[in-house]
PARORO-187252 format. One line per field, with one value per residue: residue number from 1; residue in one letter; x, y, z of N, C-alpha, C, O, CB in turn. Coordinates in nm, 2 decimals. Each point is the difference from the previous one (the first is absolute). Glycine has a CB too. Example, Ala and Ser with C-alpha at 12.3 -4.5 7.8 and 13.67 -1.06 7.14 Angstrom:
resi: c(1 / 2)
resn: c(A / S)
n.x: c(1.32 / 0.15)
n.y: c(-0.57 / 0.23)
n.z: c(0.78 / -0.19)
ca.x: c(-0.09 / 0.09)
ca.y: c(0.12 / 0.11)
ca.z: c(0.00 / 0.00)
c.x: c(0.09 / -0.08)
c.y: c(0.12 / 0.11)
c.z: c(0.00 / 0.08)
o.x: c(0.10 / 0.05)
o.y: c(0.00 / 0.11)
o.z: c(0.07 / 0.01)
cb.x: c(-0.29 / 0.07)
cb.y: c(-0.12 / -0.17)
cb.z: c(0.05 / -0.23)
***
This chain:
resi: c(1 / 2 / 3 / 4 / 5 / 6 / 7 / 8 / 9 / 10 / 11 / 12 / 13 / 14 / 15 / 16 / 17 / 18 / 19 / 20 / 21 / 22 / 23 / 24 / 25 / 26 / 27 / 28 / 29 / 30 / 31 / 32 / 33 / 34 / 35 / 36 / 37 / 38 / 39 / 40 / 41 / 42 / 43 / 44 / 45 / 46 / 47 / 48 / 49 / 50 / 51 / 52 / 53 / 54 / 55 / 56 / 57 / 58 / 59 / 60 / 61 / 62 / 63 / 64 / 65 / 66 / 67 / 68 / 69 / 70 / 71)
resn: c(M / V / A / R / D / S / R / L / R / G / F / S / W / I / Y / D / M / G / M / F / L / Y / M / V / W / P / F / I / M / P / Y / Y / L / I / K / T / R / G / A / R / G / L / P / G / I / V / G / F / A / G / A / Y / I / G / G / L / V / V / G / A / I / V / A / S / L / F / V / P / G / I / V)
n.x: c(0.08 / 0.28 / 0.02 / -0.26 / 0.08 / 0.29 / -0.12 / -0.20 / 0.24 / 0.25 / 0.07 / 0.32 / -0.08 / 0.21 / 0.13 / -0.24 / -0.32 / 0.03 / 0.18 / -0.15 / -0.27 / 0.14 / 0.11 / -0.24 / -0.34 / 0.02 / 0.16 / -0.15 / -0.30 / 0.04 / 0.19 / -0.21 / -0.24 / 0.15 / 0.12 / -0.28 / -0.20 / 0.14 / -0.13 / -0.04 / 0.22 / -0.22 / -0.16 / 0.29 / 0.07 / -0.27 / 0.04 / 0.28 / -0.11 / -0.25 / 0.18 / 0.19 / -0.22 / -0.17 / 0.25 / 0.03 / -0.30 / 0.00 / 0.26 / -0.12 / -0.26 / 0.15 / 0.19 / -0.25 / -0.14 / 0.25 / 0.21 / -0.11 / 0.10 / -0.14 / -0.12)
n.y: c(-0.12 / 0.13 / -0.09 / 0.16 / 0.27 / 0.01 / -0.02 / 0.24 / 0.20 / -0.06 / -0.19 / -0.10 / -0.26 / 0.09 / -0.24 / -0.07 / 0.13 / -0.21 / 0.17 / 0.27 / -0.09 / -0.12 / 0.29 / 0.20 / -0.13 / 0.24 / 0.16 / -0.10 / 0.06 / 0.31 / 0.00 / -0.15 / 0.19 / 0.27 / -0.12 / -0.09 / 0.24 / 0.30 / 0.00 / -0.32 / -0.05 / 0.12 / -0.27 / -0.15 / 0.15 / -0.08 / -0.32 / -0.02 / 0.14 / -0.20 / -0.26 / 0.11 / 0.07 / -0.27 / -0.17 / 0.17 / -0.05 / -0.32 / -0.03 / 0.15 / -0.18 / -0.27 / 0.09 / 0.07 / -0.29 / -0.19 / 0.13 / -0.08 / 0.31 / 0.20 / 0.19)
n.z: c(0.00 / -0.04 / -0.31 / -0.08 / 0.15 / -0.14 / -0.29 / 0.05 / 0.08 / -0.24 / 0.30 / -0.13 / 0.17 / 0.20 / -0.14 / 0.19 / -0.12 / 0.25 / 0.16 / -0.07 / 0.13 / 0.27 / 0.08 / -0.05 / 0.01 / 0.21 / -0.24 / -0.27 / 0.06 / 0.03 / -0.26 / -0.17 / 0.05 / -0.08 / -0.27 / -0.12 / 0.09 / 0.02 / 0.23 / -0.10 / 0.26 / 0.22 / -0.02 / 0.02 / 0.27 / 0.14 / -0.07 / 0.14 / 0.25 / 0.03 / -0.01 / 0.23 / 0.20 / -0.03 / 0.10 / 0.26 / 0.08 / -0.03 / 0.17 / 0.24 / 0.01 / 0.01 / 0.24 / 0.19 / -0.04 / 0.07 / 0.21 / 0.33 / -0.01 / -0.26 / 0.23)
ca.x: c(-0.08 / 0.09 / 0.07 / -0.09 / -0.02 / 0.12 / 0.01 / -0.10 / 0.03 / 0.14 / 0.08 / 0.09 / 0.02 / 0.14 / 0.04 / -0.07 / -0.11 / -0.07 / 0.07 / -0.01 / -0.13 / -0.02 / 0.07 / -0.03 / -0.13 / -0.08 / 0.06 / 0.00 / -0.14 / -0.06 / 0.07 / -0.04 / -0.14 / -0.01 / 0.07 / -0.07 / -0.14 / -0.02 / -0.09 / -0.08 / 0.07 / -0.02 / -0.08 / 0.07 / 0.09 / -0.08 / -0.04 / 0.11 / 0.02 / -0.12 / 0.01 / 0.11 / -0.04 / -0.10 / 0.06 / 0.06 / -0.10 / -0.06 / 0.10 / 0.01 / -0.12 / 0.00 / 0.10 / -0.04 / -0.11 / 0.04 / 0.13 / 0.00 / 0.10 / 0.04 / -0.06)
ca.y: c(0.12 / 0.11 / 0.00 / 0.05 / 0.14 / 0.08 / 0.01 / 0.09 / 0.14 / 0.04 / 0.01 / -0.11 / -0.09 / -0.02 / -0.14 / -0.10 / 0.08 / -0.07 / 0.03 / 0.15 / 0.03 / -0.06 / 0.08 / 0.15 / 0.03 / 0.11 / 0.13 / 0.01 / 0.00 / 0.13 / 0.07 / -0.06 / 0.04 / 0.14 / 0.03 / -0.06 / 0.04 / 0.14 / 0.01 / -0.12 / -0.11 / 0.02 / -0.11 / -0.12 / 0.02 / 0.00 / -0.13 / -0.07 / 0.04 / -0.05 / -0.15 / -0.02 / 0.04 / -0.09 / -0.12 / 0.02 / 0.01 / -0.13 / -0.08 / 0.04 / -0.04 / -0.14 / -0.04 / 0.04 / -0.08 / -0.14 / -0.02 / 0.06 / 0.09 / 0.10 / 0.13)
ca.z: c(0.00 / 0.01 / -0.13 / -0.11 / 0.03 / -0.03 / -0.14 / -0.05 / 0.04 / -0.03 / 0.12 / -0.01 / 0.11 / 0.04 / -0.03 / 0.08 / 0.04 / 0.11 / 0.13 / 0.01 / 0.05 / 0.13 / 0.10 / 0.00 / -0.06 / 0.06 / -0.04 / -0.14 / -0.06 / -0.02 / -0.10 / -0.13 / -0.03 / -0.03 / -0.13 / -0.12 / -0.01 / 0.05 / 0.12 / 0.01 / 0.07 / 0.14 / 0.06 / 0.02 / 0.11 / 0.12 / 0.02 / 0.05 / 0.14 / 0.08 / 0.02 / 0.09 / 0.14 / 0.04 / 0.04 / 0.13 / 0.11 / 0.02 / 0.07 / 0.14 / 0.07 / 0.01 / 0.09 / 0.14 / 0.04 / 0.01 / 0.07 / 0.14 / 0.05 / -0.10 / 0.03)
c.x: c(0.09 / 0.08 / -0.08 / -0.02 / 0.12 / 0.02 / -0.10 / 0.03 / 0.14 / 0.09 / 0.09 / 0.02 / 0.15 / 0.03 / -0.08 / -0.12 / -0.07 / 0.06 / -0.02 / -0.14 / -0.03 / 0.06 / -0.06 / -0.14 / -0.07 / 0.05 / -0.02 / -0.14 / -0.06 / 0.07 / -0.04 / -0.14 / -0.01 / 0.07 / -0.08 / -0.14 / -0.04 / -0.10 / -0.10 / 0.06 / -0.02 / -0.10 / 0.07 / 0.10 / -0.08 / -0.05 / 0.11 / 0.02 / -0.11 / 0.01 / 0.11 / -0.04 / -0.11 / 0.05 / 0.06 / -0.10 / -0.07 / 0.09 / 0.01 / -0.12 / 0.00 / 0.10 / -0.04 / -0.11 / 0.04 / 0.13 / 0.00 / 0.12 / 0.05 / -0.05 / 0.07)
c.y: c(0.13 / 0.02 / 0.06 / 0.15 / 0.08 / 0.02 / 0.10 / 0.15 / 0.04 / 0.01 / -0.12 / -0.07 / 0.00 / -0.15 / -0.10 / 0.07 / -0.07 / 0.04 / 0.15 / 0.03 / -0.05 / 0.09 / 0.14 / 0.03 / 0.11 / 0.14 / 0.02 / 0.01 / 0.14 / 0.09 / -0.05 / 0.05 / 0.15 / 0.03 / -0.05 / 0.05 / 0.14 / 0.00 / -0.12 / -0.11 / 0.02 / -0.10 / -0.13 / 0.01 / 0.00 / -0.14 / -0.09 / 0.03 / -0.05 / -0.14 / -0.03 / 0.03 / -0.08 / -0.13 / 0.01 / 0.01 / -0.13 / -0.09 / 0.03 / -0.04 / -0.15 / -0.04 / 0.04 / -0.09 / -0.14 / -0.02 / 0.06 / 0.09 / 0.10 / 0.14 / 0.06)
c.z: c(0.00 / -0.13 / -0.11 / 0.02 / -0.04 / -0.15 / -0.06 / 0.03 / -0.03 / 0.12 / 0.00 / 0.13 / 0.04 / -0.02 / 0.09 / 0.06 / 0.12 / 0.13 / 0.03 / 0.06 / 0.14 / 0.11 / 0.02 / -0.05 / 0.08 / -0.04 / -0.15 / -0.06 / 0.00 / -0.10 / -0.14 / -0.03 / -0.03 / -0.13 / -0.12 / -0.01 / 0.05 / 0.12 / 0.00 / 0.07 / 0.15 / 0.06 / 0.02 / 0.12 / 0.13 / 0.03 / 0.06 / 0.15 / 0.09 / 0.03 / 0.10 / 0.14 / 0.05 / 0.04 / 0.13 / 0.11 / 0.02 / 0.07 / 0.15 / 0.08 / 0.02 / 0.11 / 0.15 / 0.05 / 0.03 / 0.07 / 0.14 / 0.03 / -0.10 / 0.04 / 0.11)
o.x: c(-0.03 / 0.02 / 0.04 / 0.00 / -0.01 / 0.04 / 0.04 / -0.03 / 0.04 / 0.09 / -0.04 / -0.02 / 0.09 / -0.09 / -0.05 / 0.00 / -0.06 / -0.07 / -0.02 / -0.01 / -0.07 / -0.06 / -0.01 / -0.02 / -0.07 / -0.08 / -0.02 / -0.02 / -0.06 / -0.07 / -0.03 / -0.03 / -0.08 / -0.05 / 0.00 / -0.05 / -0.11 / 0.02 / -0.05 / -0.07 / 0.02 / 0.03 / -0.03 / 0.01 / 0.04 / -0.01 / -0.03 / 0.02 / 0.02 / -0.03 / -0.02 / 0.02 / -0.01 / -0.05 / -0.01 / 0.02 / -0.02 / -0.04 / 0.01 / 0.01 / -0.04 / -0.02 / 0.02 / -0.02 / -0.05 / 0.03 / -0.02 / 0.11 / 0.10 / 0.07 / -0.03)
o.y: c(0.09 / 0.11 / 0.09 / 0.08 / 0.12 / 0.10 / 0.08 / 0.08 / 0.11 / 0.09 / -0.11 / 0.05 / 0.04 / -0.08 / -0.09 / 0.04 / 0.07 / 0.04 / 0.04 / 0.08 / 0.06 / 0.01 / 0.05 / 0.12 / 0.08 / 0.10 / 0.11 / 0.07 / 0.04 / 0.07 / 0.08 / 0.04 / 0.04 / 0.08 / 0.07 / 0.00 / 0.04 / -0.09 / -0.03 / -0.10 / -0.10 / -0.04 / -0.07 / -0.10 / -0.07 / -0.04 / -0.08 / -0.09 / -0.04 / -0.05 / -0.09 / -0.08 / -0.04 / -0.06 / -0.10 / -0.06 / -0.04 / -0.08 / -0.09 / -0.04 / -0.04 / -0.09 / -0.08 / -0.02 / -0.07 / -0.12 / 0.13 / -0.03 / 0.07 / 0.10 / 0.11)
o.z: c(-0.08 / -0.05 / -0.08 / -0.09 / -0.05 / -0.05 / -0.09 / -0.08 / 0.04 / 0.00 / 0.00 / 0.11 / -0.07 / -0.04 / -0.06 / 0.12 / 0.08 / 0.09 / 0.12 / 0.10 / 0.08 / 0.10 / 0.11 / -0.03 / -0.07 / 0.01 / -0.05 / -0.10 / -0.10 / -0.08 / -0.09 / -0.12 / -0.09 / -0.08 / -0.10 / -0.11 / -0.02 / 0.09 / 0.11 / 0.03 / 0.08 / 0.11 / 0.10 / 0.07 / 0.10 / 0.11 / 0.09 / 0.09 / 0.11 / 0.11 / 0.09 / 0.09 / 0.11 / 0.10 / 0.09 / 0.11 / 0.12 / 0.09 / 0.08 / 0.11 / 0.11 / 0.08 / 0.09 / 0.12 / 0.09 / 0.03 / 0.01 / -0.04 / 0.02 / -0.03 / 0.04)
cb.x: c(-0.15 / 0.00 / 0.09 / -0.11 / -0.16 / 0.06 / 0.04 / -0.14 / -0.21 / -0.18 / -0.14 / 0.14 / -0.28 / 0.08 / 0.28 / 0.21 / 0.03 / 0.02 / 0.19 / 0.17 / -0.01 / 0.07 / 0.21 / 0.27 / 0.06 / 0.04 / 0.18 / 0.23 / 0.03 / 0.01 / 0.23 / 0.18 / 0.00 / 0.05 / 0.21 / 0.19 / 0.07 / 0.02 / 0.07 / -0.02 / 0.14 / 0.02 / -0.17 / -0.02 / 0.11 / -0.06 / -0.13 / 0.09 / 0.11 / -0.11 / -0.06 / 0.14 / 0.08 / -0.10 / 0.05 / 0.17 / -0.02 / -0.09 / 0.11 / 0.13 / -0.08 / -0.05 / 0.16 / 0.08 / -0.10 / -0.16 / 0.14 / -0.24 / -0.03 / -0.06 / -0.19)
cb.y: c(-0.22 / -0.14 / -0.29 / -0.31 / -0.18 / -0.19 / -0.32 / -0.26 / -0.14 / 0.02 / 0.23 / 0.08 / -0.18 / 0.27 / 0.18 / -0.16 / 0.01 / -0.22 / -0.23 / -0.04 / -0.06 / -0.24 / -0.19 / -0.08 / -0.31 / -0.25 / -0.12 / -0.20 / -0.27 / -0.08 / -0.06 / -0.24 / -0.22 / -0.03 / -0.09 / -0.20 / -0.28 / 0.18 / 0.28 / 0.16 / 0.09 / 0.28 / 0.18 / 0.06 / 0.21 / 0.28 / 0.11 / 0.08 / 0.25 / 0.23 / 0.05 / 0.13 / 0.27 / 0.17 / 0.04 / 0.18 / 0.28 / 0.11 / 0.07 / 0.23 / 0.23 / 0.06 / 0.12 / 0.25 / 0.20 / 0.08 / -0.13 / -0.17 / -0.25 / -0.28 / -0.18)
cb.z: c(0.20 / 0.30 / 0.15 / 0.07 / 0.23 / 0.26 / 0.08 / 0.11 / 0.14 / -0.20 / 0.13 / -0.29 / 0.00 / 0.21 / 0.00 / -0.07 / -0.32 / -0.24 / -0.15 / -0.29 / -0.32 / -0.21 / -0.17 / 0.01 / -0.01 / 0.18 / 0.24 / 0.10 / 0.18 / 0.32 / 0.24 / 0.16 / 0.24 / 0.32 / 0.23 / 0.13 / 0.06 / -0.32 / -0.12 / -0.25 / -0.25 / -0.15 / -0.21 / -0.32 / -0.24 / -0.15 / -0.28 / -0.31 / -0.19 / -0.21 / -0.32 / -0.27 / -0.17 / -0.26 / -0.32 / -0.22 / -0.19 / -0.30 / -0.29 / -0.18 / -0.22 / -0.32 / -0.27 / -0.17 / -0.23 / -0.23 / -0.24 / 0.11 / 0.12 / -0.14 / -0.12)
***
């Protein structure tokens, strides 16, 4: 999906894209979305941030309910 999107938008790849995205995706994805889509990339950035923060909140709630001594 990223490869097809990059080709359509003329955005070149690095040698080891898998490792690169694994290590720095939280920093690169907002840049990529803004560079390729402009202001239309902002909902994607907000979606990524919301999913990340939502996962943290749900994880904290589940941990506090099921692991004794976390609260």
